C-alpha positions in Angstrom: 87.4 141.2 233.0 85.8 137.9 233.7 87.5 135.0 235.5 87.8 133.1 232.2 89.9 135.7 230.4 91.9 137.0 233.3 95.7 136.5 232.8 97.2 133.5 234.5 99.8 135.7 236.2 98.0 139.1 236.7 100.0 142.2 237.6 98.0 142.8 240.8 99.3 139.5 242.2 103.0 140.3 241.6 105.4 140.7 244.5 109.1 141.5 244.8 111.0 139.7 247.6 114.4 140.8 248.8 116.4 138.6 251.2 119.1 140.0 253.5 122.7 139.0 252.9 123.2 135.6 254.4 125.0 135.6 257.7 126.7 132.2 257.7 123.8 130.1 256.6 121.2 131.6 259.0 117.8 130.1 258.2 115.3 131.6 257.9 116.8 134.7 256.3 115.0 138.0 257.0 114.1 140.3 254.1 111.6 142.7 252.6 108.5 142.1 250.4 106.7 144.6 248.2 103.4 144.4 246.3 104.2 145.7 242.9 100.9 147.4 242.0 100.1 149.0 245.3 103.6 149.6 246.6 102.7 148.2 250.0 105.8 146.8 251.6 106.9 145.1 254.8 110.0 143.6 256.4 109.8 140.0 257.5 111.9 137.8 259.8 110.7 134.4 258.7 108.5 132.6 256.2 105.4 132.9 258.3 105.6 136.7 258.3 106.3 136.7 254.5 103.3 134.5 253.7 101.1 136.4 256.1 101.8 139.6 254.1 101.0 137.9 250.8 97.8 136.5 252.2 96.8 139.9 253.6 97.4 141.7 250.3 95.6 139.1 248.2 92.7 139.1 250.6 92.4 142.8 250.3 92.4 142.5 246.5 89.6 139.9 246.7 87.5 142.1 248.9 88.1 145.1 246.7 86.9 143.1 243.7 83.9 141.9 245.6 82.8 145.4 246.6 83.6 147.1 243.3 80.7 147.8 241.0 80.5 145.3 238.1 80.5 146.9 234.6 78.6 144.8 232.2 78.8 145.2 228.5 75.6 146.1 226.7 
């Protein structure tokens, strides 16, 4: 699939984020994030850890795409 016809919101970029029950307005709230396609998951304590996981997963997707053989139509 070329960049031009790739879906705007592809499945491999989907995450589920769960936040812990609020403890009297504690901010930031800890939680858990899971990458939908791979099932990779991690608990986080703050926004920095949450975003670091997203960046790590998306970077691994980019590197997988870069190293995968390209199939070209005939």
